[in-house]
Structure formats: C-alpha cells, structure tokens
ROGUNU-135603 format. One record per residue (C-alpha): x, y negated, z. Coordinates in steps of 0.1 Angstrom, whole numbers, padded with zeros to 4 digits, always signed. Example, Ala and Ser with C-alpha at 12.3 -4.5 7.8 and 13.67 -1.06 7.14 Angstrom:
ROGUNU-135603
+0123+0045+0078
+0137+0011+0071
This chain:
ROGUNU-135603
+0757-1222+0989
+0747-1189+1006
+0711-1194+0994
+0722-1197+0958
+0745-1166+0960
+0718-1145+0976
+0692-1156+0950
+0716-1147+0922
+0724-1114+0938
+0687-1106+0941
+0680-1115+0905
+0709-1095+0891
+0702-1064+0913
+0666-1063+0901
+0673-1071+0865
+0705-1052+0857
+0709-1016+0850
+0720-0994+0879
+0756-0991+0868
+0759-1028+0862
+0745-1038+0896
+0771-1019+0916
+0796-1049+0917
+0768-1072+0929
+0759-1048+0957
+0795-1047+0967
+0796-1085+0968
+0765-1086+0990
+0780-1060+1013
+0812-1079+1016
+0793-1111+1024
+0773-1093+1051
+0804-1078+1066
+0826-1109+1065
+0800-1136+1072
+0772-1121+1093
+0761-1153+1111
+0756-1174+1080
+0738-1145+1064
+0714-1143+1093
+0699-1176+1082
+0687-1160+1050
+0671-1128+1064
+0638-1137+1047
+0655-1136+1013
+0669-1102+1021
+0635-1090+1032
+0621-1100+0998
+0648-1079+0982
+0639-1049+1004
+0603-1052+0992
+0615-1038+0958
+0631-1007+0975
+0605-0982+0961
+0609-0997+0926
+0647-0996+0924
+0669-0968+0911
+0676-0943+0940
+0713-0950+0941
+0708-0987+0941
+0682-0986+0969
+0705-0965+0991
+0735-0987+0984
+0714-1018+0993
+0705-1004+1028
+0742-0994+1033
+0753-1029+1024
+0729-1045+1049
+0738-1021+1078
+0764-1044+1095
+0737-1071+1098
+0714-1049+1118
+0735-1053+1148
+0726-1090+1149
+0690-1088+1136
+0665-1064+1151
+0639-1080+1128
+0658-1070+1096
+0664-1035+1109
+0627-1030+1118
+0616-1043+1084
+0640-1019+1067
+0627-0989+1086
+0591-1000+1077
+0601-1002+1040
+0617-0968+1043
+0586-0953+1060
+0564-0965+1031
+0589-0952+1005
+0588-0917+1021
+0552-0914+1010
+0559-0922+0974
+0553-0896+0948
+0586-0899+0930
+0614-0876+0943
+0641-0901+0937
+0624-0927+0959
+0620-0901+0987
+0657-0891+0984
+0667-0928+0986
+0645-0933+1017
+0660-0903+1034
+0695-0914+1026
+0687-0948+1041
+0674-0930+1073
+0706-0910+1075
+0728-0940+1070
+0709-0958+1098
+0714-0929+1122
+0751-0926+1112
+0756-0964+1119
+0739-0959+1153
+0762-0931+1162
+0793-0951+1152
+0781-0981+1172
+0776-0959+1202
+0811-0945+1198
+0826-0980+1196
+0805-0993+1225
+0788-1019+1203
+0752-1031+1202
+0728-1003+1196
+0704-1001+1167
+0672-0992+1186
+0635-1000+1190
+0630-1016+1156
+0597-1009+1140
+0574-0995+1166
+0551-1018+1186
+0563-1008+1221
+0548-1019+1253
+0567-1038+1280
+0573-1006+1301
+0585-0987+1270
+0608-1016+1261
+0623-1014+1296
+0629-0977+1293
+0646-0982+1259
+0668-1008+1273
+0680-0984+1300
+0687-0956+1276
+0715-0950+1251
+0706-0963+1217
+0714-0932+1196
+0687-0910+1211
+0660-0937+1209
+0665-0944+1172
+0667-0907+1165
+0635-0902+1184
+0618-0930+1165
+0627-0915+1131
+0621-0879+1141
+0586-0880+1125
+0601-0889+1091
+0627-0861+1095
+0599-0836+1103
+0581-0847+1072
+0611-0840+1050
+0609-0803+1060
+0577-0800+1039
+0588-0819+1008
+0607-0808+0977
+0639-0788+0978
+0661-0817+0967
+0649-0838+0997
+0656-0809+1020
+0691-0805+1007
+0698-0842+1014
+0684-0838+1049
+0705-0807+1057
+0737-0825+1046
+0727-0855+1066
+0723-0834+1098
+0758-0820+1093
+0771-0856+1089
+0755-0865+1122
+0771-0835+1140
+0805-0844+1124
+0802-0879+1139
+0790-0865+1173
+0796-0828+1177
+0777-0827+1210
+0745-0836+1193
+0744-0801+1177
+0720-0788+1204
+0692-0812+1194
+0697-0804+1157
+0694-0767+1165
+0662-0772+1183
+0649-0792+1154
+0658-0766+1128
+0649-0734+1147
+0611-0734+1141
+0616-0741+1104
+0643-0713+1101
+0620-0687+1117
+0596-0691+1087
+0620-0672+1065
+0638-0650+1090
+0622-0623+1111
+0636-0597+1135
+0613-0567+1137
+0627-0533+1136
+0650-0544+1108
+0663-0578+1098
+0641-0594+1072
+0653-0624+1051
+0623-0635+1031
+0640-0650+1000
+0609-0645+0978
+0590-0670+0999
+0616-0697+0989
+0604-0697+0953
+0569-0708+0943
+0550-0711+0910
+0526-0738+0901
+0508-0744+0868
+0530-0718+0851
+0563-0733+0863
+0587-0718+0888
+0605-0740+0913
+0625-0736+0945
+0606-0747+0975
+0631-0740+1002
+0669-0740+0996
+0676-0713+1021
+0713-0712+1012
+0716-0749+1020
+0698-0743+1053
+0722-0715+1063
+0752-0735+1052
+0740-0764+1074
+0737-0740+1104
+0771-0724+1098
+0788-0758+1095
+0772-0769+1128
+0783-0737+1145
+0819-0741+1133
+0819-0777+1145
+0811-0767+1181
+0840-0777+1205
+0859-0746+1215
+0864-0740+1252
+0837-0765+1262
+0802-0759+1274
+0773-0765+1251
+0761-0794+1271
+0749-0823+1249
+0760-0858+1254
+0738-0884+1270
+0732-0900+1237
+0716-0869+1223
+0693-0860+1252
+0662-0876+1236
+0672-0867+1202
+0645-0858+1176
+0617-0862+1201
+0623-0831+1221
+0620-0833+1259
+0629-0806+1283
+0625-0802+1321
+0656-0802+1342
+0652-0765+1349
+0651-0752+1313
+0668-0780+1293
+0702-0764+1293
+0689-0729+1289
+0668-0739+1260
+0696-0755+1241
+0719-0726+1247
+0691-0703+1236
+0687-0720+1202
+0724-0719+1195
+0726-0682+1204
+0696-0674+1182
+0713-0690+1152
+0746-0673+1159
+0730-0640+1163
+0709-0645+1132
+0739-0653+1110
+0757-0622+1124
+0727-0599+1116
+0723-0615+1081
+0759-0608+1074
+0755-0571+1084
+0722-0568+1065
+0737-0582+1032
+0768-0559+1034
+0748-0527+1040
+0719-0533+1017
+0715-0534+0980
+0699-0559+0957
+0665-0542+0956
+0663-0541+0994
+0674-0577+0998
+0653-0593+0971
+0623-0569+0974
+0597-0572+0947
+0615-0599+0927
+0636-0573+0909
+0608-0550+0900
+0608-0535+0865
+0582-0543+0839
+0575-0577+0852
+0564-0607+0832
+0585-0636+0821
+0575-0657+0851
+0586-0629+0874
+0619-0627+0856
+0623-0664+0861
+0614-0661+0897
+0641-0634+0901
+0667-0657+0885
+0660-0684+0911
+0661-0658+0939
+0694-0646+0926
+0707-0682+0928
+0696-0686+0964
+0711-0652+0974
+0744-0661+0956
+0746-0693+0977
+0739-0673+1009
+0768-0649+1000
+0791-0679+0995
+0782-0692+1029
+0790-0658+1045
+0823-0655+1026
+0832-0690+1039
+0826-0678+1075
+0847-0647+1069
+0875-0667+1054
+0875-0690+1083
+0879-0661+1106
+0906-0647+1084
+0928-0677+1091
+0932-0668+1128
+0929-0630+1126
+0956-0605+1134
+0970-0581+1108
+0946-0553+1117
+0916-0577+1117
+0927-0591+1083
+0925-0556+1068
+0888-0552+1079
+0880-0588+1069
+0895-0583+1034
+0874-0552+1029
+0843-0571+1040
+0852-0600+1015
+0855-0575+0987
+0822-0559+0995
+0804-0593+0994
+0822-0603+0961
+0810-0570+0945
+0775-0579+0955
+0780-0614+0941
+0793-0600+0909
+0762-0578+0905
+0741-0610+0909
+0761-0627+0881
+0755-0597+0858
+0718-0598+0865
+0718-0635+0858
+0735-0630+0824
+0710-0602+0815
+0682-0626+0822
+0697-0653+0801
+0703-0630+0772
+0668-0616+0772
+0644-0628+0745
+0614-0633+0768
+0629-0656+0793
+0628-0694+0788
+0659-0716+0785
+0655-0728+0820
+0680-0702+0832
+0709-0715+0812
+0704-0752+0819
+0683-0758+0850
+0701-0732+0872
+0735-0745+0862
+0724-0780+0869
+0711-0770+0904
+0744-0754+0913
+0765-0782+0901
+0746-0810+0919
+0751-0793+0953
+0780-0797+0977
+0802-0766+0978
+0795-0741+1005
+0832-0733+1010
+0860-0754+1025
+0894-0760+1010
+0910-0739+1038
+0887-0710+1030
+0895-0710+0993
+0932-0713+1002
+0929-0681+1023
+0911-0663+0995
+0938-0673+0970
+0965-0659+0993
+0945-0627+0997
+0942-0624+0960
+0979-0628+0955
+0986-0601+0981
+0961-0576+0967
+0967-0582+0930
+0996-0557+0928
+0981-0532+0951
+0946-0527+0935
+0923-0539+0908
+0909-0571+0921
+0895-0587+0889
+0862-0595+0906
+0879-0612+0935
+0901-0631+0912
+0872-0643+0891
+0852-0654+0921
+0881-0673+0937
+0891-0691+0905
+0855-0701+0897
+0850-0713+0933
+0882-0733+0931
+0872-0750+0899
+0838-0759+0912
+0853-0771+0945
+0879-0793+0927
+0854-0808+0903
+0830-0818+0930
+0858-0836+0949
+0855-0868+0929
+0817-0870+0934
+0820-0874+0972
+0829-0909+0985
+0859-0915+1007
+0837-0928+1035
+0815-0897+1035
+0820-0877+1068
+0816-0845+1049
+0847-0851+1027
+0871-0844+1055
+0851-0814+1066
+0848-0797+1033
+0878-0808+1013
+0905-0817+1039
+0940-0813+1024
+0929-0803+0989
+0965-0804+0976
+0970-0771+0995
+0955-0753+0965
+0983-0763+0942
+1010-0738+0952
+0988-0706+0951
+0972-0717+0919
+1006-0722+0902
+1018-0688+0916
+0986-0673+0901
+0994-0688+0867
+1030-0675+0868
+1019-0640+0879
+0992-0637+0853
+1014-0650+0825
+1041-0624+0834
+1015-0597+0833
+1004-0608+0799
+1039-0607+0787
+1043-0571+0799
+1011-0561+0782
+1023-0574+0749
+1057-0558+0754
+1041-0524+0760
+1018-0528+0729
+0989-0508+0743
+0965-0495+0717
+0939-0482+0741
+0906-0501+0743
+0909-0503+0780
+0943-0520+0777
+0929-0546+0754
+0900-0554+0778
+0925-0559+0806
+0946-0582+0785
+0915-0602+0775
+0905-0605+0812
+0939-0617+0822
+0940-0643+0793
+0906-0656+0806
+0920-0658+0841
+0952-0676+0830
+0930-0702+0812
+0908-0706+0843
+0937-0710+0867
+0954-0735+0844
+0922-0756+0842
+0920-0755+0880
+0956-0767+0883
+0950-0795+0857
+0919-0807+0875
+0937-0807+0908
+0966-0828+0895
+0941-0852+0878
+0922-0859+0910
+0954-0862+0930
+0969-0888+0906
+0946-0914+0921
+0954-0906+0957
+0985-0909+0979
+0988-0871+0980
+1001-0869+0944
+1038-0870+0954
+1033-0843+0979
+1014-0821+0955
+1041-0823+0928
+1067-0815+0955
+1047-0784+0965
+1045-0773+0929
+1082-0779+0923
+1090-0757+0953
+1075-0727+0935
+1104-0729+0910
+1137-0717+0924
+1157-0739+0900
+1143-0772+0914
+1146-0766+0952
+1173-0792+0955
+1158-0817+0932
+1123-0814+0948
+1136-0832+0979
+1133-0865+0961
+1104-0887+0971
+1102-0904+0937
+1071-0893+0919
+1085-0901+0885
+1116-0879+0891
+1094-0851+0905
+1070-0854+0876
+1098-0852+0850
+1113-0821+0868
+1079-0804+0870
+1073-0808+0833
+1108-0798+0823
+1113-0768+0847
+1078-0753+0848
+1054-0766+0821
+1077-0767+0790
+1090-0731+0795
+1054-0720+0800
+1043-0736+0768
+1071-0719+0749
+1062-0685+0763
+1025-0689+0756
+1032-0700+0720
+1053-0668+0715
+1023-0648+0728
+0999-0667+0706
+0977-0678+0735
+0966-0711+0720
+0938-0721+0744
+0963-0721+0773
+0988-0741+0752
+0960-0767+0746
+0954-0770+0784
+0991-0773+0791
+0995-0800+0764
+0967-0820+0779
+0983-0817+0813
+1017-0828+0799
+1001-0858+0782
+0983-0868+0814
+1015-0867+0835
+1036-0882+0807
+1015-0913+0806
+1027-0923+0841
+1064-0916+0835
+1089-0943+0824
+1095-0948+0787
+1128-0929+0786
+1112-0898+0801
+1082-0901+0777
+1106-0902+0747
+1123-0870+0758
+1090-0853+0761
+1079-0867+0727
+1111-0854+0711
+1105-0819+0726
+1069-0820+0712
+1082-0829+0678
+1107-0800+0679
+1078-0776+0688
+1056-0790+0659
+1085-0785+0634
+1092-0749+0645
+1057-0735+0651
+1033-0724+0623
+1002-0726+0645
+0968-0718+0628
+0947-0727+0658
+0932-0762+0652
+0929-0772+0689
+0964-0762+0698
+0979-0780+0668
+0959-0811+0675
+0970-0812+0712
+1007-0807+0703
+1006-0834+0676
+0989-0858+0701
+1019-0852+0724
+1044-0858+0697
+1028-0892+0688
+1015-0905+0721
+1046-0898+0741
+1068-0919+0719
+1077-0956+0724
+1057-0982+0704
+1086-0986+0680
+1086-0949+0671
+1050-0936+0674
+1038-0951+0641
+1070-0938+0624
+1061-0903+0635
+1025-0909+0625
+1036-0920+0590
+1056-0888+0585
+1027-0866+0597
+1003-0885+0574
+1026-0879+0544
+1027-0842+0551
+0990-0842+0557
+0985-0858+0523
+1004-0829+0507
+0981-0803+0524
+0948-0821+0518
+0957-0830+0482
+0948-0862+0463
+0930-0870+0431
+0963-0866+0412
+0981-0838+0431
+0968-0804+0441
+0970-0794+0478
+0997-0770+0492
+0991-0742+0516
+1012-0756+0545
+1038-0783+0552
+1074-0774+0551
+1084-0801+0576
+1055-0795+0600
+1043-0759+0595
+1014-0764+0619
+0998-0787+0593
+0980-0762+0571
+0946-0755+0556
+0934-0741+0589
+0943-0772+0610
+0941-0801+0585
+0906-0812+0596
+0915-0812+0633
+0947-0830+0626
+0930-0856+0604
+0905-0864+0631
+0934-0866+0657
+0953-0891+0634
+0922-0912+0629
+0917-0914+0666
+0952-0926+0670
+0947-0952+0643
+0917-0964+0662
+0936-0968+0694
+0963-0988+0676
+0937-1011+0661
+0922-1016+0696
+0956-1026+0709
+0959-1051+0681
+0927-1067+0691
+0941-1073+0726
+0973-1087+0712
+0954-1111+0689
+0933-1123+0719
+0966-1131+0737
+0980-1149+0707
+0948-1170+0705
+0954-1180+0741
+0990-1190+0734
+0978-1210+0703
+0952-1230+0722
+0977-1237+0750
+1002-1249+0723
+0977-1272+0707
+0966-1287+0740
+1002-1288+0754
+0992-1272+0787
+1023-1250+0791
+1034-1244+0827
+1068-1231+0814
+1070-1242+0778
+1102-1223+0769
+1090-1190+0784
+1055-1192+0770
+1067-1201+0735
+1093-1172+0736
+1067-1147+0748
+1042-1158+0721
+1068-1155+0693
+1079-1120+0706
+1043-1109+0708
+1036-1122+0673
+1066-1104+0658
+1056-1072+0676
+1021-1075+0661
+1034-1079+0626
+1056-1049+0630
+1028-1027+0643
+1004-1039+0615
+1031-1032+0588
+1037-0997+0602
+0999-0991+0604
+0995-1001+0567
+1020-0974+0558
+1000-0948+0577
+0967-0959+0562
+0983-0959+0527
+0985-0921+0529
+0950-0916+0542
+0934-0936+0513
+0950-0912+0489
+0936-0880+0506
+0906-0860+0496
+0887-0864+0529
+0854-0850+0540
+0824-0872+0541
+0824-0879+0579
+0862-0885+0579
+0859-0908+0548
+0832-0928+0566
+0854-0931+0597
+0883-0942+0576
+0862-0969+0559
+0851-0982+0592
+0886-0983+0606
+0900-1001+0576
+0872-1026+0579
+0882-1033+0615
+0919-1035+0604
+0912-1061+0577
+0891-1081+0602
+0922-1083+0624
+0944-1092+0594
+0920-1121+0587
+0923-1133+0623
+0961-1131+0621
+0960-1152+0589
+0936-1177+0605
+0960-1181+0634
+0988-1191+0609
+0967-1220+0596
+0975-1252+0615
+0945-1273+0625
+0938-1307+0610
+0963-1333+0621
+0991-1308+0628
+1020-1300+0606
+1016-1267+0587
+1045-1243+0593
+1057-1220+0566
+1046-1183+0572
+1075-1162+0585
+1092-1136+0565
+1076-1107+0585
+1042-1121+0578
+1049-1125+0541
+1062-1089+0540
+1031-1077+0558
+1009-1094+0532
+1029-1080+0504
+1028-1044+0517
+0991-1047+0525
+0983-1058+0489
+1004-1032+0472
+1001-1001+0494
+0966-1005+0509
+0942-1029+0492
+0946-1015+0457
+0944-0978+0466
+0916-0986+0489
+0894-0998+0461
+0901-0966+0442
+0892-0946+0474
+0859-0964+0477
+0851-0957+0441
+0859-0920+0445
+0837-0918+0476
+0808-0934+0457
+0813-0911+0427
+0813-0880+0450
+0781-0893+0466
+0763-0896+0432
+0774-0861+0422
+0764-0844+0454
+0732-0864+0463
+0708-0835+0465
+0697-0828+0501
+0680-0853+0525
+0709-0849+0550
+0734-0859+0523
+0712-0889+0513
+0713-0901+0549
+0751-0899+0549
+0751-0919+0517
+0729-0946+0534
+0754-0948+0563
+0784-0950+0541
+0767-0976+0519
+0764-0998+0550
+0801-0994+0557
+0814-1001+0522
+0798-1037+0519
+0813-1045+0553
+0847-1033+0542
+0846-1054+0510
+0835-1084+0529
+0864-1080+0554
+0889-1077+0525
+0875-1108+0508
+0874-1127+0541
+0911-1118+0547
+0920-1130+0512
+0901-1162+0517
+0922-1171+0547
+0953-1162+0526
+0942-1186+0499
+0938-1214+0525
+0972-1206+0540
+0987-1206+0505
+0973-1240+0497
+0985-1254+0531
+1020-1240+0530
+1026-1241+0492
+1036-1204+0493
+1017-1180+0470
+1009-1152+0493
+0986-1134+0469
+1010-1129+0440
+1009-1092+0446
+0971-1089+0450
+0951-1069+0426
+0920-1083+0408
+0889-1071+0427
+0859-1057+0409
+0823-1065+0415
+0806-1033+0425
+0779-1045+0448
+0746-1062+0441
+0749-1055+0403
+0716-1056+0384
+0715-1033+0354
+0684-1033+0332
+0675-1003+0311
+0670-1023+0279
+0706-1036+0281
+0725-1003+0280
+0735-1009+0244
+0752-1042+0253
+0771-1025+0282
+0788-1002+0258
+0804-1032+0240
+0816-1049+0272
+0827-1024+0300
+0816-1035+0335
+0849-1028+0352
+0868-1052+0328
+0867-1089+0335
+0853-1109+0306
+0871-1141+0316
+0908-1147+0322
+0918-1173+0348
+0944-1188+0325
+0918-1192+0298
+0896-1210+0322
+0925-1235+0330
+0936-1240+0294
+0904-1244+0275
+0872-1252+0293
+0853-1257+0261
+0858-1221+0251
+0842-1211+0284
+0811-1232+0276
+0809-1216+0242
+0810-1182+0258
+0782-1191+0282
+0761-1203+0252
+0769-1170+0236
+0756-1152+0266
+0723-1171+0263
+0721-1160+0227
+0728-1124+0237
+0700-1126+0263
+0675-1138+0237
+0684-1108+0215
+0678-1084+0243
+0715-1078+0250
+0730-1090+0284
+0766-1087+0293
+0778-1079+0329
+0793-1108+0347
+0823-1102+0370
+0834-1128+0396
+0870-1139+0394
+0893-1126+0421
+0908-1145+0449
+0943-1136+0437
+0937-1155+0405
+0924-1184+0425
+0956-1184+0445
+0978-1185+0414
+0973-1222+0410
+0963-1246+0438
+0942-1267+0414
+0921-1239+0400
+0895-1242+0427
+0885-1277+0416
+0880-1266+0381
+0860-1236+0393
+0837-1259+0413
+0832-1279+0381
+0823-1247+0362
+0800-1233+0388
+0770-1256+0379
+0773-1244+0343
+0772-1208+0355
+0741-1216+0376
+0725-1232+0345
+0734-1202+0324
+0718-1179+0350
+0687-1200+0352
+0683-1202+0315
+0686-1165+0312
+0658-1160+0337
+0635-1184+0319
+0641-1166+0286
+0634-1133+0301
+0600-1147+0313
+0593-1160+0278
+0600-1125+0263
+0575-1110+0288
C-alpha cells in the first residue's frame, strides 16, 4: 500500500503544476511524520524523487526536502543523498534552483539545531567519505557543529552568487541565531571578511555602495544587497542575550569550519562582535552627518548617461534599505529610553527620514526622466516588495506613537508618510511568511498592536480635514496641506483595512477589535465583551458608520470606498440580523446621497445589496435595476439625468453600477449552480431509495427546491430590466453570457422535474409554473429583441478592426445563448407531454436568425416574403397536410424561376400546443428534406 501511495505521489508531484502539487507534498510530509518506519522501507523510491530536484519548481523542491526532514533522523543514507543532490543543484545555472538548494541547506541546519535542543538524534556526517578516526571524532562531538562544518563550503560559495541567493542566505543565518542565539559568534566570524569588502575605516568611514551595483552587457544589476547584510548583522546583535557573556555554546564551537586555539578563541569571537557593533555605530553617525553626494559618491554625478542614472537608482534603493535598518535600531532603543534620551532619538529619527525622503524624490525624478528605461518603475518596486521588512512591529509601533505626539507640535508630514508606508508594507508582507518560520515571531510579533495607533491617526487626520474645510482656506499652501492630509487618511485607512483582514484568519481578531473599540469613549463598557460578533457590530456602528457619514459630507470618496470595503468584509462574518441592519443603513445612504464618483457609488450599492438576507437582496437589486434602466434609457424611452429614488445612479456612475450589478447577477447564478448540484444528489438518492433519514432528507430537498425557484424568479425580474437597457458593447456581451448560463440552469431545473422511465410523473408545482410563465413573458421575448438590437448596432458600427474582433466574440456568445434557450424549451416540451400541462402557452415564437443562406439573385423574392415572418402556421399544418405539400411544390417552382423563399423553423411553443403535433412534424420532415434536396439539384441544373 505504501509503495502505491509513494508512486502516485511521485508521479503527481512531477506532472502537476506547482500550485496543484502542494496537497500531494503535504500528504507525503504527513506520511513521513506519522509513519516513519514503514516509509524507511521505500527510501529508494524517495531517492528517485530527489533526483528530479534540479528540474522542479523552486518552491516544490524546497517543500519536498522539508517534508522529508523527519525521516533523516532514522536514515543517514537518505540524508546524505539529499545533501549530495543539493550540492549538485548549487552549481546549476538557474537562480531558482540555487535558491531552492540554499533553502534546503538552511532547513537541514534548522532541523539539526532543533534536534540538538530536544536531545534527539543528530543529523551529522552524511555525505562525506570520512575515515574511521574522523567518524570517531564526529561521534564524540555535538551534531550541530559537524553538520554546519560540513555545509560551510556551500555557504561560502553563496557569498559569491547572485543577490537573490545572498538575501536567502542572510535570512537563513538570522533564523539559525533565532533558534540558537549562542551560535551568533560563529556567524559573525563567517560574515566579517565578506563585510570588510564594502566597509573601510581609514581616516573617515567609507561605505562603498557603488561597488554593490555592477553592469554587464548593457544591463545594471545588484551584486551585493548590502542593506540585507546590515539587516542580518543588526538582527543578530539585537538577539544577543543581555547580561551574559558572549561565550558560544558547545554546539557552535566547530561551526562554519572555523577553528581557534584555546588562547585566542574567546578573544576572536568577542573581537568580531565588537567590530560589527562599532561599524554599525559609525555608519549611523556617517549617514546622519553626510549628504547624498558624499554617501553615494560618483553615482549622483551630473551629466551622466542613462546607465549611470540607472546605477544611481539602484544605489538609492540600497541606501534606502540601510536607512530603514538604522531607523529600526533607533526605534528599538526608543522603547527603553528615558524622556531626555527620547528627545535626542526623535531628532535623529527625523534627520534620517529627511534623508530617506530626499532619496524618494531622486527616485521619482529618475522615473519621470525620458532617458531612463522602465526598469525603475517595475523592477525596483518588485525588488523591494519581495524582501522581508527591515523593521519590526514594535519599531513601527514606537514610530506611530512618536508621530501622534509630534503631529500637533510641528510639521511632520515626512515622518507621517514614512511611517504609514512602512506600516502598509509591513502588514502586506505578513501573509507571505509561514507560521513555522522562525523570523515571523522576530519581525512581526504582536502585529495587532498597530491597530490602536492607526485608528487614532485616522481620527486625528479626519478631524484636521474637517477643520480645513470649515476654515475654507483659499491659499495655495492650504490646498496642498489639505491634499496631503487626504492622501494620509487614505493610506492610514488602507493600513487599518489590511490589518483587520489578516487578523480575521487568526485568533488575535477578537483582541484587535477590542483594542479598536477602546479608542471610542462611547463603547468602553460594551468593549468588555468577548463575543467577536458583538464587538464587530459595535465597531461598525460606533466608529465606521459615523466616519463614512463625515467623509461623504466632505466629498472624500476614495476614503468612503475603503471604508465600504471594510464594512463589507466585517459584515460578511456577522449574523444575519446584524447584516440586515447594516444593509438598511447602506440603502438609506444610497437614497440620500447624490454621489458622482463611480467607485464610491459602486461600493455603497454593493453594501446595500450584499448585506441583505437572501430573501431581500434580489428585491433591492430589482429596484436598483429599474432605476438604472431609467438612467441608461431604452429603445423606446430616453435616458434621464439621475434617479429620483437613488440619486447616486446618474450619468457619471451608470457604467460602474451596471458592472457591479452584473457581478452580483453572476454570483447569484453561481449559487444556483451549487443548489442544482445538491438537488441532483437528493434526486438520485430518492430514485435509489438510499435515505438515511427519509423525512428529513425529503423535507430539506423540497425546501431547497422552493428556495431555488424563488431565487430564479427574482433573478428573472432583475434581468428583465437589463435586457431593455442601452448597454455598451462589453457589458452587452457580459449580459449575453450570463443569460446563457442562466438558461442552462433553467434547463437543468426542468430536466430534474421529468421523472425517469418507470416512475410516476408528478405535476409541476405552482412555483415552477409561475417561474416558467415569468421567464417566457418578461425575459425570453425581450431577450430576442435585445440580441437583434446588439446585432444591428454591430452592423452599423463595424468599421475598425477592434470593433470587428468584438463582433466576433459576441457572435460566439449569441449562438450559445440561442442554443441554451432552445434546450430549455425542449425540456419544457418533454415535461409538458409527460405531465399533460402546457408550460409553453406563454412562449413567443422564436425566429431563425442563425445559419441563414441568402443568395444575391433571390433578393426580389425576399421582398415578397419577409424573413422574420413565419410562412407556415402550426394550425394549418395540423388541419390540412395537403396544402403543405402544395406549398412545398410551389417552393420548387419558385426555385426553378430563380426566386427562393426564406424558410423559418417552427417554434417549440407551437409544438407544445398539441401533444400530437410532433408525430405529424416527423411525417412532414422527409418531405422538407426532399424539397431541400430537389432545390439543390435544380440549382446545379441552372448552373
């Protein structure tokens, strides 16, 4: 059994896409962890899987080694083979393979450290061919150092590879020190020679940032991520145990292949730590006292070429990262400083942020220049987003508190901008770090701490905006200050929204909402509740809703959009009664606000619809669709300027609201698909009589069926307004696609009503009959007119190639829609015959508009017989079949004379009028075929 499972896992990991193979890797890791001894019997199969390490996706390869780690404790052979595979992969040309190999090495070392802590079997002496004496020495030593010493060559090689590989290695070294802080000395010894390549102490401190950027074949790239190196060093210095000597643990004595004599071992380790500490202190003073030209040197020289400008932008990126590292160190000191020390540290922070702001301005200048390539706007941003943040949650928290204290005293716009951008980057990167990553606790910690200062910042900035509007300053400076504050309000709201979003999936969500509620004085008593639903409702009612009202009055629509999305996100997890109250509030806002901003109007209408119970959301959608029809206009009625019931539906917002409504319709159709699948399950269970609880299953099936018919009927009333609108081409195409899906579901619902052979046919219920009637009257007939209007507009506007491509896309949608309608009516015909109930008595005769062959020589004949008018009546076909034969002969005569009439197929509604009509139609169909065949022969004779 295990052999078959491993073979299947191997096949699927190698054949599936990276995202699809993740569950298989989790299954393999679970087997290794839960059943290690049975898995040991199939080590050879696992080795075969490891042979493909260099050819896998980087994430999959790293995940594979991580999954096999628990098995290395029991199989030195498998561990040794893994290290051999990783060694080979490290020499591959692809960066992704090298990164995967380095991640595997780091995971091996972390597993070794954890095993040492737990006193378990050590992962040591795996791949090297050691002699007997060496094996005896290894057996006597602690395992961590020996494995570290064995892999030190690979780690040294990483210092001379691409920047991305170095970043992974620096982060990995920090992880090792997090697991074992006393191993920091060996890591310092390992990094010191490499660090001295870019840092020199002559008469003055010299930080050679320009050497970190290289050019090759006309391309600029970062060779050394010096900011990541300094971040690694600062983290390790902060992780040093306070009040203890810097003596390393026994497990790290042989670390990284360094050996010291007994006399200078301790002194050497202290020396490396002191060198790094002194270097960071001197770099901090150098950056504060110098200017950009002194720091960056020749990279900022004027009159340089495009490559030099690009090199300067990369140097700016590195220097900005170094400044963030220094600010993180200062903020860490700020947490434990006295009041006098805090004043000096605050001044130092402001000086560094001014330097950082000048770098941002130079970066913008480079981006806007005509000579520089697009690499600044895309590659630099990508590089900064992929990295782990250089600042901790506690540091950002201290900076937020400092900003709140200094905001009233002085102009701190640069500080505010830096803190909010750092907060947003920090919060967004949180979800990209796994829970088992040792760096998550170090960098992020209690991230919910950022909630209170962010909300206080929003309230403070909003109140300042209100004062600015009240004073009505006409000076240009006042306008700029107001614009800056509006930007900061949006940024702080986005930070708060992202923080709540990542906390909703963690146990800290309740604590975060309680912290946010404590900001409001009105909810101090209520915030003591531990119920997240109650706290969430109070947070929305006491804080968010008043804020939305104030921002609407001040016409800050981007902020209203952010708050609406936040309300929808929190409202989705509330009980139905709380959702309805929020939905009623949103409807009140929509009826009382004449918003011209499309995004804000769209977000508020989404709230009004989505935060209503399933019985009421489509009722609201129907009312909105009716008002939207008045604004967009139809073929018969002219559009109006704005809706009287919903003033936010106007000419400025109609396109955005239409797209919002179509998205809502699509979600309802998707829900119908799920309900139909459940009904199919109940239907199969009913036919096979396999109920576990017959009464309960039957009752739930009937209730679900009634609910489905009610939703479908309400959706028909919503779509009935859309098919009357004058929609744009893309929205018309989207509507045609959605109605095609809806008719497909209607056909499935009708098919479920037809009993299989041998079972008694039940009469269709009244709700089903009403659904069929409303669909035929309000949707099918206007839909044919809508399709005809779309095709007519296509023919009138078919000029450009882009429009022709749109026509081709829509021409693929229209036949599918016609097919789905006819398929739906086909099942209605079968159900009508089986139940003896005429379900298509309200159906309209369909017209043949597809696959019609019109010859140029027959245009005269077309004037006599219009193509949209049926030439045969169903009652005539039943009453006098001989007349039909004469008509067919007449058609042959017309063909011989060069006049050919259009033939239109009879509709399914006519076929359903009499249950016996199909038999006569089948008798008449051979005659029609003979007529068609004779016409073709005569045409060939004429030729």
